[in-house]
Phi, psi and omega in degrees: 000125181275149178300144177256132185260138175225150178222157183204137178270126176195157178053037177062029177205180179254125174262138179234141175237132173243110188247134181232159173094001180221155175300151183306319182296319179291318178300323180295320178294319178296317178297320178299319178296319180294320181288330174295321175297322178298315179298321178297316180296321177301322179294341179261324193256341185279130178286351179271351176265115190303327183269001183291161176301319183291317178296320178293321178298322181288350176262001183290142169279160179306129179090349180284155184230143173229156171278142179232159182281171183300317183290319177299317179300309183296321180294318179290324177296316178296318178300321178295322178296317179293321178300314180294318183292331184257017179057041175063029169281351170233130181204112182291351180247020188299332184272005180290160176256116182293162170297146186297331182258011182283138177291156178303135178081005179294145180299146183262346176205163181228135177254142170241094184300325182292326180263353183056052179231157175231133179241132178281130175244017184248160171294321171215112181280135177223092177269137177219113182264019183301331182267007178216334185295321180293320177295319178299320178299319177300319178297320180289323176297321178298321178296321178295316179298321179297325176298333177267012180062027173266111183250331178266103185202149171237128181243135182226150174230118173061014181074003181251340180225139178225137177235123181252134170266220179294155180287153173300154180306131178081001181247155178282337181174191178264128182286119180230141185252157172207164184088170183223153177060226181291344180268005179298133180225157173238154175224158176268103185271129178209133181052043181199171181230145177232128178230149178235150176227143179190188183240007185296324186271312187253006180076201183283084185242355180263126186248143173282110183299339182285334184240339185081000181263156176303144179299142182287333184294146177236354182260147181293147178233159179227149177229135178247128182211174183287335179224161187286328178298315180294315181295323178298309181294319182291326178296324176293317178298316181296328178296327181278327186286154173283167178301319179294322179294320178296314180300316180295319179298313182294329178294329180262356177228078190294348178271356183259141174245146177226147177213144175206162185236114177297164179306324176230131178124176185279165176300131179261133185239135175224147174083207188273118178220141167288176181298134175257146179223153180299000000 
């Protein structure tokens, strides 16, 4: 049985599902359920939807508090964990305006997980989950597919992030590519996520949250992690980090993989990777 492909526009990009192991009609129903979940998530996480949690948070005055949903809370908590682990080379609130009397590095918002609330600690809060929300959505779509007993699947968002569940029957995994030109490689992705970040499509749009300046890197980077939200956020962080910082991070996080390609030379690999092949 060959994988059946489905696509859906959301979060300003195209999401694709490749489902195997079920008849096409059943796969179509499972994909429909997953895409309904995607639309729901867009309504909570997109800063472009006026009624979303993120858009409402960005309208808060300093010190004001709002209630937020479970998915917004979990996505922001994960973003905070990645921000702390990468020394704030990833920060969904990097574009916020701090309070005039706030010390350097002071938090720009506060979460209360038990109450499901968010409080603005900024002069003007500007949350943007674009570098983690699509990956989080892939993880939630995967959970929906599992509820439909779809286990062999590849999920992609915008060609920049891929999440693989179980491999198709008879295969080692889902073939996913990284690298460019002669350094292009493929790997068999299974029970893991791969995300890439670069400037080829949107230009110089990635900012170093520590300085507020555009990232110095010009070459695409990739991050391999157990879930798509983490790989999405980490690929953005790796784009900002130096080669030495990436190497050090992977040495202390052995389950994470990183790859990047210098202007001249072969693809550089750090951390945990399955076998790569031309």
